[in-house]
N, C-alpha and C positions, 0 to 999 in steps of 0.2 A: 199543932197548928196555931198560926198566928192569925187570929180573925181580922186585924187590921190591915193585913195585906191586900185584901179585896177592896177595903175602903180606899186605900192608897192608889190600887189599880184604878178605880173609878175617878178619883181625883185628878189622876193624870190625864185620863181620857176627856174629862171635862175641861182641863186646863187647855189641852190641845184644841177643843171646839172653841173656846173663848178666844184663843189666839187666832184661829181661822176666822172667826167673826170679826174680829177688830183688825184683821189683815196685819199681823204683828209678826214678821218673820222671825226675829230674835226670841220671842216668847214661844213660837211654834217649835223652834229648834230646841229650846230648853226643855219644853214639855215633851217633846218626842224623846229626848234622850233619857229623861226621867221615866217616862212610860217604859221604855226598853229596859231599864234596870228592874223596875218593879215586876215587868212581865217575866224576866228571868227568875226573880224570886218567887212568882206565882207558879212557874213551871217546876219548881222544886217542891211544891207543897204536895205531900203524899195524899192524893184524893182518896185512895183506898181506905185509909185510916180516918178519914173524915166522917163525923156524925151526919145524919140525914139532914139535920138542920144547917149544918155547915155547907153541905153539898147544895142545898136549896138556895143558901146566901150566894154561893159561887155562881150558881146558874143565874140567879136574878142579877148579879152585877155584870155577867157576860152579856146577858140580854140589853141591859142599860148601855153598855159599851158598844155593842153592835149598832144600837140606834144612834149613839153618838157619832160613831164612825161614819154613819151614813150621813149625818147632818154635816160633818166636818168635810166629806167629799163633796157635798152640794155647795158649801161655801167655796171650796177650791174651784169648782166648775164655774160658778158665778164670776169669781175673780178673774179667771182665765177668759171668760167671754167679754168682760169689760176691758181687759188688756188687749184683746183681739180688736175691739172697736177703736181703741184709743191709739195703739201703736200701728203704723202702716207695715204692710207685709214687705215692702221694698223701700230702698233709700229715697231721698228727695229727688225730684226731677231736676235735671240740669240740662244744659245745651252742650252739645260736641262742637268740634271746630267747624263743622259745615252748618251750624244753626239748627241742627235737628235735636228735638228734645230727647233725652236718654234718662234712664234710671241708674243711680249709682248703687 
């Protein structure tokens, strides 16, 4: 078992959170892609062959990642709330041929 795979897994989750905090879409896409790759690697780790200490490290990292995922989602919710306030639900008001206001 490669003990650094869990460190890389945590690092990619932290990178996702930082990208969400900074509203950096390209960085978020990169971190998400990297995290998917590392998670594939983690899924191939033979947990049955791990020592108790390695299982504890894996559990600790999983808890940290769960907390980071909650914070990342909270950032996304906040960004969407701001976007909802800034962008109108409909197009600009215009006037039709008869002079009546309408929405595009």
